[in-house]
VOPAGU-2260 file (C-alpha; in pm, 1 decimal, decimal comma):
REM VOPAGU-2260
SITE   aa  ch    i         X         Y         Z
SITE  LYS   A    0    2177,8    4118,0   21534,1
SITE  VAL   A    1    2171,5    3929,7   21853,0
SITE  SER   A    2    2088,8    3616,4   21664,4
SITE  ALA   A    3    2388,4    3669,1   21439,6
SITE  LEU   A    4    2616,2    3696,9   21739,8
SITE  ALA   A    5    2454,1    3399,7   21902,2
SITE  SER   A    6    2500,2    3182,9   21595,8
SITE  ARG   A    7    2880,6    3232,7   21608,2
SITE  PRO   A    8    3067,4    2989,0   21819,3
SITE  ALA   A    9    3235,1    3121,8   22129,0
SITE  ALA   A   10    3577,1    3023,5   22007,6
SITE  GLU   A   11    3560,9    3266,6   21725,0
SITE  ALA   A   12    3571,2    3575,7   21926,3
SITE  PRO   A   13    3693,1    3871,6   21727,1
SITE  LYS   A   14    4073,1    3878,7   21734,3
SITE  LYS   A   15    4262,3    4193,2   21803,5
SITE  LYS   A   16    4509,2    4279,6   21535,2
SITE  ARG   A   17    4840,3    4374,4   21679,8
SITE  ALA   A   18    5001,8    4599,0   21428,1
SITE  ILE   A   19    5372,8    4661,7   21455,4
SITE  GLY   A   20    5398,2    4997,7   21606,6
SITE  GLY   A   21    5626,8    5275,2   21493,3
SITE  PHE   A   22    5859,4    5231,7   21786,9
SITE  ARG   A   23    5891,1    4856,1   21753,2
SITE  GLY   A   24    5937,2    4885,4   21377,5
SITE  GLY   A   25    6203,2    5150,3   21426,3
SITE  VAL   A   26    6392,1    4932,3   21674,4
SITE  VAL   A   27    6373,7    4627,0   21447,4
SITE  GLY   A   28    6477,4    4833,3   21146,5
SITE  PHE   A   29    6763,1    4988,3   21344,0
SITE  LEU   A   30    6885,3    4645,8   21459,4
SITE  LEU   A   31    6855,1    4505,0   21107,6
SITE  GLY   A   32    7045,3    4804,0   20963,0
SITE  VAL   A   33    7318,5    4789,1   21228,2
SITE  THR   A   34    7361,2    4415,1   21171,5
SITE  THR   A   35    7379,0    4458,9   20793,4
SITE  ALA   A   36    7620,2    4753,3   20819,6
SITE  GLY   A   37    7830,0    4562,8   21074,1
SITE  ALA   A   38    7844,5    4259,4   20845,2
SITE  PHE   A   39    7950,3    4469,1   20545,9
SITE  GLY   A   40    8200,7    4656,8   20762,2
SITE  PHE   A   41    8342,2    4330,6   20893,1
SITE  VAL   A   42    8377,8    4191,6   20539,2
SITE  TYR   A   43    8546,3    4516,7   20430,5
SITE  LEU   A   44    8786,4    4503,4   20725,4
SITE  ILE   A   45    8873,4    4139,5   20649,4
SITE  GLU   A   46    8945,3    4227,7   20285,1
SITE  GLU   A   47    9160,6    4524,9   20386,5
SITE  TYR   A   48    9339,7    4308,2   20641,1
SITE  GLN   A   49    9411,8    4047,8   20372,5
SITE  LYS   A   50    9540,9    4318,3   20134,8
SITE  ALA   A   51    9763,8    4464,0   20406,3
SITE  THR   A   52    9887,7    4118,5   20501,4
SITE  SER   A   53    9973,6    4035,7   20141,1
SITE  LEU   A   54   10159,0    4368,9   20108,2
SITE  VAL   A   55   10354,2    4296,3   20425,4
SITE  LEU   A   56   10438,0    3945,0   20302,9
SITE  SER   A   57   10556,5    4077,2   19966,6
SITE  SER   A   58   10767,8    4336,8   20147,3
SITE  VAL   A   59   10915,3    4063,2   20366,1
SITE  ASP   A   60   10993,9    3855,3   20055,3
SITE  GLU   A   61   11163,5    4153,4   19889,6
SITE  LEU   A   62   11357,2    4221,4   20209,0
SITE  GLU   A   63   11467,7    3859,3   20222,3
SITE  LYS   A   64   11584,3    3872,5   19860,4
SITE  SER   A   65   11771,0    4195,8   19929,7
SITE  SER   A   66   11934,7    4050,9   20238,5
SITE  LEU   A   67   12044,8    3744,9   20040,2
SITE  LYS   A   68   12201,2    3975,2   19778,8
SITE  VAL   A   69   12377,1    4168,5   20053,4
SITE  LYS   A   70   12506,9    3841,2   20201,3
SITE  GLU   A   71   12640,7    3739,1   19858,8
SITE  TYR   A   72   12811,1    4077,9   19819,0
SITE  VAL   A   73   12962,7    4045,8   20165,8
SITE  LYS   A   74   13098,5    3699,4   20079,1
SITE  LYS   A   75   13247,0    3835,7   19756,6
SITE  ILE   A   76   13404,1    4128,8   19941,2
SITE  GLU   A   77   13548,5    3895,3   20204,4
SITE  SER   A   78   13698,5    3668,7   19937,8
SITE  VAL   A   79   13848,0    3969,2   19756,5
SITE  GLU   A   80   13990,1    4096,7   20086,2
SITE  ALA   A   81   14141,9    3753,8   20154,7
SITE  GLN   A   82   14299,2    3748,5   19808,2
SITE  LEU   A   83   14429,1    4102,0   19856,8
SITE  GLN   A   84   14582,4    4003,3   20190,3
SITE  LYS   A   85   14756,6    3705,1   20025,0
SITE  ILE   A   86   14887,9    3934,9   19751,8
SITE  ARG   A   87   15015,0    4179,0   20012,4
SITE  GLU   A   88   15188,7    3898,7   20200,2
SITE  ASN   A   89   15342,8    3737,3   19891,6
SITE  GLY   A   90   15394,0    4041,3   19669,6
SITE  ALA   A   91   15697,3    4264,0   19655,8
SITE  THR   A   92   15687,6    4628,5   19754,4
SITE  THR   A   93   15820,3    4910,5   19539,7
SITE  GLN   A   94   16119,3    4943,9   19771,0
SITE  GLN   A   95   16195,1    4572,0   19740,6
SITE  LEU   A   96   16173,0    4596,3   19360,9
SITE  ALA   A   97   16409,0    4894,4   19356,9
SITE  GLN   A   98   16656,7    4703,7   19576,1
SITE  LEU   A   99   16629,2    4398,2   19347,6
SITE  LYS   A  100   16690,3    4616,8   19041,8
SITE  ALA   A  101   16998,2    4771,9   19200,4
SITE  ASP   A  102   17131,8    4424,6   19294,2
SITE  TRP   A  103   17071,5    4300,4   18939,6
SITE  ARG   A  104   17262,2    4598,0   18795,7
SITE  LYS   A  105   17553,9    4527,0   19030,6
SITE  GLN   A  106   17559,4    4160,7   18927,5
SITE  SER   A  107   17540,4    4259,8   18560,9
SITE  ASP   A  108   17834,3    4499,1   18607,5
SITE  VAL   A  109   18036,0    4229,6   18787,0
SITE  LEU   A  110   17964,8    3977,5   18508,8
SITE  THR   A  111   18058,7    4227,9   18239,0
SITE  ARG   A  112   18384,1    4312,1   18418,0
SITE  ASP   A  113   18466,7    3940,6   18468,4
SITE  HIS   A  114   18389,5    3872,4   18102,4
SITE  LEU   A  115   18621,7    4151,8   17991,4
SITE  GLU   A  116   18894,6    4026,9   18227,2
SITE  LEU   A  117   18859,6    3673,4   18089,3
SITE  LYS   A  118   18868,2    3804,3   17734,2
SITE  ALA   A  119   19185,4    3997,2   17810,9
SITE  HIS   A  120   19337,5    3691,0   17976,9
SITE  VAL   A  121   19252,3    3472,2   17671,1
SITE  TRP   A  122   19408,8    3734,4   17443,1
SITE  GLU   A  123   19726,3    3726,7   17651,3
SITE  ILE   A  124   19734,9    3347,5   17628,4
SITE  GLU   A  125   19687,2    3369,8   17250,3
SITE  GLN   A  126   19978,7    3614,6   17236,3
SITE  ASP   A  127   20197,7    3376,9   17439,8
SITE  VAL   A  128   20102,1    3078,6   17219,4
SITE  ASP   A  129   20166,5    3280,0   16902,7
SITE  SER   A  130   20507,5    3392,2   17027,9
SITE  ALA   A  131   20595,1    3035,3   17135,3
SITE  LEU   A  132   20504,7    2898,0   16792,2
SITE  GLY   A  133   20681,5    3178,8   16614,4
SITE  ARG   A  134   20378,1    3324,6   16447,8
SITE  PRO   A  135   20334,9    3694,3   16420,0
SITE  ALA   A  136   20125,9    3839,7   16706,8
SITE  SER   A  137   19771,3    3922,3   16622,1
SITE  LYS   A  138   19654,6    4274,8   16684,2
SITE  LYS   A  139   19346,5    4295,0   16886,0
C-alpha cells in the first residue's frame, strides 16, 4: 500500500468534500424563499396599486363629468333667472291689469255716451232740416 501512495503525485492529495450543512442550507433556503415571496408580494402590490389608481382616475373622470353637468345646469338656471327678472321688470302686475281694465271700461262708457249724444244731435238736425223743407218729421 505504501507503493500505491508513493506512486500518486503529491498534488493529488485527497480533497475534503465540503457538504452544505443543514444550517447553511437553511439560511440559503430562507433567503431564497424570502426573496421569492418579496418579489411576488411586490408584484402583487404593484398590480393592486395600478387597480386602485385606475379606480381613482375613473372616479375623478366621473366627478369631472358630473361637475360639468352641474355647471351647465347652473348656467341654465342663471339664464332662466335673468329671463324671469326681465319679465318681472317689463310685465304688468295683477293690480296694474285691474286698473287698466277699469280705465278701459271708463273710456268705453265715455265713448258710448258721446256716440249716443252725437246720434241725438244728428236726429235733432234731421228734424230741423225736415221742418225747414216742409217734410213730415220722421219718428225715431
